[in-house]
Each structure stands twice: as C-alpha cells, then as structure tokens.
N, C-alpha and C positions, 0 to 999 in steps of 0.2 A: 622707241621708248615707248611706253601707252599713254596715253592720250584721249580726253575728253574734251569734246567739242563738240559745242552750239551749231543744233540745228536752224534755228528760227534767232537767237538772241543770246543774251547774256541769262545765265540763272541766277533769278532774284529771289532773295530767303523775307518773304513779308512775317516778320514776327506780329504785327500787327493784328495780321487776320489770324493767327493763329492762336487760336486760346484755350478753346476748348476740345476734346479729349477727340480725334476721328474714327469716324466710320473705318474700320477695315473687310476689307472682302479682300479673298486670296483665289485664285482660280488656275485650275491645271488643266491638263491636256492629259491623254495619257496613250503613248508613244507618239507624241508628234517631233520628227526631226529639227533640228534647227533653219534645216531648207525648207521645210515645208510650212511655209508663206508665197504667197504673192512679194511680198515687199522684201523678204531676201532671195529674189531673183526665181521662184519658181516657175517655169512656163507657160504651166498650164492649171495648175490652182487660181482658185477666183477665191481670195480672202478681203473682200472688201473695206469689212466691220474692223479686221486685223488691222490693217494698212489704215485707215483710219486712226483705228489705234494709236500706230506705233509712229505716225507724221505729227500728234499729237502730243503727245506723251515722252516719259524716260524709256529709250528702246538698248538694249542691252545686245553689245554685240559678241562679249566674251560671258556669258550666264551659263554655270556650271551645273548638270542636276549633282549631286552629293553621291549616289550612285548609279550603276547603268541600267538598272531595274527598277520597278514601279512600290515596291511595299517599303526598299530601306530609302530611299529619296523622299517620301511621303512620311516616315519617321524624324528623317532630317529637318524637314519645315516645321513640323509640333514640337520640335527639340533641341532646335539650333545645335547638334550633336551628330558626328558620324552615327550611322547607322548600326553598324557593329558593336559598338559603346554597349549598345540593346540587345545583344545577341540579333537584329535583324538582319540576317544576313541574307535571306533573295526574297524572289515573290513568295506572298502565304505565310513569311513570320511575322508575327502577331510586335506590335510593340509591346514593352514591359510595363507593367502599372503601376514602378516603382516610378517613371518619369514623371517629371514634371512640363504636362504641354502648355503651348501658345494659351489653345483653350482653357486650361485650370487657372492659369497665371491673369488672362484678361477678365474671368468670370468671378475671380478675387478681388480685383481692382474693379467692378462695376461695368463690366461691359454683359449684353446679351449673345449668346453664342448658339451657334449653329451649324450643324455640316450639313450637307447635300450634294450625293453620286455616291463614287465609287469611295468605299473605307480600304480592306487592304490591310489594317493592320490588326487584326481581328476577327470579332465576330460582331452580327448586328441582331443579339439575341442579349434580353437583361438579363438575362442567366451569367453571362460573360464578364469576367474582369474588365477585358478590355473592348467592349463596345463602345459608341462613339459617347454617349451618357457620360460613362466610368471615365473616360478621359477630356471631360471638360465641358462635353455641348449639352446646351438648355434642351436643344432640338436638334433633331435629324432627320432626314429622309434619307436612308443611303439601303448599300448595296456590300455584299462581303468582297465582290470583286468588280471587274468592266460587269456594263449592261446593255444591252441592244435597246430598240425604240421598243414601247407600249411594258417594261420592264415593270418587274414583281420588286417592292422595295420593301425597307422594313422601317415606319413610321412610330419613331420610338420605342420600336421591337414588334410592332405589329406587322404584320405582311399585308401589302395595302399593291392593288393591279392599278397600273398609271397607263395613262394611253398617251401617246403622242412620240415626238423623234428626243431620241436618248438625251439628248444635250439640251434640246428644249423644257424636257419635263425638269429638267438638274435646274435650270433656270429661274423656269418660274416659280420654284421652289422659294428659291433662294429671295427673291425677290418679293414674296408675300412675309417670307422673316422677317425683313427690313422692313417693309412698310406697318410691321406690327410692332418692331422692337426699335427701330432709331429715331432716336431722338438730343438733343443736344445734351439732357440733362441724361440720359441714358443709352451710350452708343452701342453698336453691334456688331461683334463678329463674325460673318459670312466665311467659311468653307466651302468653296464649288471645287468640286470632282468629277470632272466629264467623266463619261468613259470611253470616251472615241479620240484618237483613231486605232482601238486595239482590233485584233484580231476575235474574231470575223469580223471582216466588214459589210455592212448592209445598209445603205444609204437611203434617208425618205426620199421618196419618188420625184418632190422637188427638187432636191439636190441633186441628185441620178441624173435630172435633165438638164443639169448644168456643164454636162460632158456626152455630151451627143454622138460626138466622134470617138470618144476613148474607147478602150479596149473595154470589157465589164468587170473585167476585177480590178482594173485600179480605178476604175469611176464609180466605183463602189467606196473603195480607199478613200479616194478626190472629195466622194460628193460627200462623206462622213465628217471629212475636215472642213467644208463649206456648213453643214448645219453647226460646227460647232463656234462658227467665226458668225453666224448669225444668233444663236444663243449666247454669245460673248458681248452683242452688240445688243443684245437686247435687253441683258443686263443692265450693260452701260448706258444705254438710252432710261431703263427704268428707275435707274438710280438717280438720275438728274431729274426725269421727272418728279419725283418725291422732291427734290430739293436739296437732294443730298452730295451732289457731286462733289461741290466748295468743300466739302466738310469728308471725302471719304477718299481715304486711301485702297487703290483698285489694283493691287499686282498679279501680273501673268508671267505662268510662263507652264513647261511641258513636265512628266515626271521622269526621261531620259530619253537618250538618242533616238534618233527614228529609225524605221523598218527596212526604208527605202538605201543601199546605201549611196546612192548617186544624191540624196536630197538630205544624209545626213548630219552635214556640217561639218567631216573630216572624214579619216581614216574609222573605216569600218560600220557600225551601224550597234543597235541598243545591245544589249550585253555586253561589251566590250570596254575597256578602260582606254582606250582610244579613244581622241577628239570625238569620231562619230558618236560614240556611248555614252559621252558625257555632253557634249555644246547643245544648250538645246535652246528654243527663244526663248524672250521673257520681255514685259511691257509694266511699266509701271506708271503711273499719275496721280498726284496728290494736288489738285488746282490751288488751292489754299496755300500751297508754301511752294510747289514748283510751278513757278509761273509760266514756262520757257518750255518748249519740247528739245529734247538733248538727244544724242547718242554717247552710249557710257563705254569704253572699249577697256576697262579697266577689269577683271576678271573678278566674278564673284560666283556665290554660290546659295544653295537653296538650303544651305545650314543659315547663311547670313540673315534668312528671314526674320526667322526668331528673335534673335536681339535689334535689330536693324525695326520692326515694329515695334514692340519695346520701349528703346529709345523716341521713336514719333509719335508714342503715345507718350508718353510721359510716366512707364511704368516699370517697374522696378523685380526682377526676376526673382521668384520666394525659396529657388536653392542655391548653392556655390560648385551645382554639377557642372564636370569639366563641358566648355560649349569650345566648340571647334568652328563656329561661324565669329563672327566679327558684323556690328552694326554696319551699314555702310552709309550711315546719315551724310557723317563728312564727303562723303564720296558723290554723293547725290546733289549735297552743297554745293559740290562746287568746288570744294574748301580743299580735298586733299586728291591730287591725279595716281598717285603708285597707290597697290595694296602693301597694308604696313603688314599683313601677315602673310604666309605659304596658305594651299589647300593643299589638304592629303587626298588618298583614293584610297580604297580598295576593297578590292573585290573576294569576299574570303571566300575562299572554297571548298560550297557546300550545294549541296541539288536544293530546289524549288520545293512549295510546297503546292499541292493544288487545289484550288478553291474552285470549284462550278458554281459560281452566281446564281446560274440562272434555273439547275436542277435544285439545289438547294434552295432557292426562292421559293421555288414553287412547291418543296415539299414539305416547307413552314408553313404557307398561306393553305393548302388545304390542312392541315395538320392542326393551325390555329383555329379554324373553318369549325371541327371538329369537336372543337375543345380542348384539345392537348398542346402540347410546348416539345418540340426535342429538344433530346440532352445529351448530343450523341458530342462527347467529349472532345473530338478533333474540330468540329464547328465551334464548340466552343469556347476553344482555346485555353481550356481550364488551368493548364499548366504554363501560363503568357509567362508569370513573374515569377516562377520556379526558374534557381540558379544552380542545376546538377552539377554542371563541370565544370573544374577550371582548366581554362587554354595557359601551354605555354606560352612567355614572353620572349622566347628565342628563336622559336620559328614562326613564320609568319602567312601560311599558307592561302596559294593565291597570288593574284596580281594587286599588285599595288604601285601608286604613281607621288609625286612630289613633283607640287607647280608652284616654282617659283621664275613670277613670268619674267621674259620668254620661255624660261628653261621648261622644259620636263621631266625628270627623270624617272623611268618605268622603274618598278621589280617584281620581278614573275618569281615564284619558285616555289617549283616540283616538287609535289610531297612522294611522287613513284620510289617505294625501294629501289627499283630497279637503274633508278638513272635520279639521287634528289640531286639539288643544287638551286641557286640562282644564276638569273640572265637580268642585266642588267643594261637598259635602253636609254640614252640621252638627246632630245631634241631639241630643238629652237625654233617652236612654234610661231613666230615671227618671221623665220625664213624660208620656215618649213611644218609648214599648218598640217600639212598630210602626212605628215611622222615615216617620212620616206629614208631619209638618211640618219643612223645610229653618231651621233660623235662621240659614246665615250672613249675611244681611242685620242683623242683629241682633246680634249677638255680635262684631263686627272684631277686639277686642282679643285674646278668645278664637282664634279660627278663626287671627291671626297668630301667636300659642305656640305652636296646639298643630300647625302647620305649620312653625314652629321647631323644633323635637322630634321630628318626621316625615322632614323631608327628609335631615338625618343618617342616621337608620338605614337609609331605602332605601339609599344609598350605600354605607352596611357591609355591607349584604348583597349587592348589586351587588359589591363586592371579593372579600366572602367566593366569590359563584360563581365570578369571575373567578379562584379558583384562590387567594387572600394568606391564607388560612388554612392552607396545605397546603405554603408556603414557609419553606423553611431559615430560621434565625435569621443 
C-alpha cells in the first residue's frame, strides 16, 4: 500500500495566507540519480543544502523522470505530456513549436518568465523556431546542452563568456531575474536547469577539495554534485533574502536516472526504462501553503509538474492537448493517498542527436564578434515543427512500461527483421524494487488488465506524434 506519512507533523493548508499567485522556480539536475544524495544514504557525497531542503520541505521517494534521458524529460516538464507525443524521442531532439508550454501559459497569465542553464530542446539562437524565447521565456541565459565551468551561454541570443562554477553561474542569473521581476502584483517563473553532474566531470577546486581521499575521477563526479548543492542552497537562501520564500513554489528534481548503477535507485541506470533509469530525487516547498515537512511515496512524474503548477497558481491551460501528467495538488495537501492514474513510459527506438554545446557556443561567440550569425540548419532546428512521417499505431518499437503501483508492466518490442516480437515482464515494486523476478506467469489476469490499459495509451501517444492534437477542430 502506498502511504503518505508526515515527518514533522500534520500537513496544514492555510487558505487565509495563500491569496496571491506564487512565484515558481523549477530546478533540475542533469544526470543525478535517486541515490546521489546524502539524505538518501550515499556514504560519501556531501550535500548539506539538499539534506536541509529535504528535511524542511516535501520530499518525494518515488518520483520519476518521464524518460530515461534528458531532452525528453525536459519536454515533459514544459508540456505535461509524454515526450513521444511531440517527437522528442531522445537527447538532442527539439520540442515542437506547436506545443503550448508552461512558460507560454504563465506568461499569458501575467508572469515574467526566465530560463537559465541547459536548454537541450532546440537552439539558443534567435533564428530558431525553438529557442527559449520562442517557447515563452521573456529572458534567457542558456546553453544548447550541458555546460562546464566558465561556460559560454546565450543571453537572449547573444553569446556571452561567463566566469565561475557552472551551477553557481546559473543560480546567480536566476536570482538576478527574480530580484528584478518577482513582485506580488507580477509574479515570476524561473526555470533553472543545471548542467551537472553530466560527463565530463570537472569539479571546481573548492568542491574537489571536499573529497581528498577519493579517486580523482569519482571525486570530480562527487564535486560536481556538491557544487550543484551549493548553488541550490544559494538560490534558496537568495529567495528568502528577497522576502519571497513564503510566496514561492520551489521544486527540484533530476532529468533521468543516475550514471552509477549502485546509486541509481533501482535496476540499471540512465538510459533504461527500469527503475534505475527513471527514479530520481525530488523536493518541493511552498511555505505559505505546505506548512510541515513530509515524505510522499506516492508515485509522481515530471509530466505532473505542468498541471500541478497551473492548479497551484490558479491558471488554466490554454489548449486541450492530451496531458499525461495529473495535478498532484491533492496529494501534496494530504487529501489523496493513492495516485488516481497510471503512469506510462516509452523509450522509443531511435538514436540521439549530437549537440556539442561548448564547440557550438565558442563558434557562435566568435561569429557574433565578427559581426555575423551562424545559420547552420542543424543547430537552428529549423525543421522542429515539421511532421514529415506518419507512425503506425499497431507497432510500438522500443521499451515501454506501465506503472500501476505497485505493479510495473514492461513491454519490449524487438523490431529486428530476423527476430521480431514483444517481450512482457511484470514486477511488484513494493516487494521487488530491483525488478529481479518477473511475475508474468503468476499474474495472468493482472497482466491482461494492465495490457488492456496500456495499449490505448500507446495508440494515443502515436496519434499525438502524428499531429492529431494540432488539427483544427
């Protein structure tokens, strides 16, 4: 049975205090696994700010990325939809400009919107149909992919050399945006996507020094997480210093499972539909509404962020696009103890697309300094909104899963001509969190029931992928 239990006391909802629309700050790591936190039991990592945040706020124990790699999950955050619905299959695939993003919806409702850090949903040049500004952000200081220390970032399309540890640079920019834009009359929405701890791992000296007895390679990995921890703490403290803490929804998670199987939080790691590729750390606070710290072990997913934020902010979505996420406001309020909807996952069989951020940004900086603008179609993602192919809704290539807690059904379709077919696996995550023993043979009725629910969802995703949601009524 899924339980929601309080750490410090009962959850209290105060409607007397929550009167104005909150500021919203969404923070995301790049490749941090569920177990890459001291508060989740990591024996070596130093994450004091994360630990304090988790102790004082709402901590999720079964929070999932919508996809096992970065770009798709980021698309799910901004749309509330499974990324395959918009063809964001793997890393480097852009979001479609036809999508109605969270930034666009909030901007239309009076929010000032800003994006800071890793974008990876298109380009960071203004000629692109899918740069952050084209997706609803008023201001942006962004990289096309992950970035390291002293990065070159795009400030509203203009390449700019930054100095400092990568996560700190991102947090500082977000704080400056909040200082200039967050008011009671005009709240702010900031998306803060760190580039850490993605490979290659190059920790700042002060963070590397925290691990003197650790082998260099691993120390740099740990150091990047500690640098990110410091940046998260700086951002949280800065929000408080601005007098905005009570009026700010501050939500943190990672974009996919971790790089190390031993700390991924389940079977396998990044890139997998098994738990290690999807289960991620997540923490949320809004002090004006959620008064007490608590642990939530109800399954939630990054697609839930879009509808939850809109409900908490009292904003209606602008389109009737199919949403896979649900508002978890009632779960956060303690009114609901069980998730009312299953969660579908589908790692479509496709290769990723290279986005060499450091190289491209250096070339953009040099080009703009010379008075020209790079117009490479691959970098600009000019075809982002083109639906050039219609996909079959009879085959679903790749690895999909259907989570109806505690049961998780896997569907693995082999598209090789010499060995086509579908493999099914079923696990009880409550008794077998490592997905080690399939119960397909022991649970035929449950398997049939879950297959009956999963197949229409897969067909619906293909319908969206083929452009059905964008058709005129």
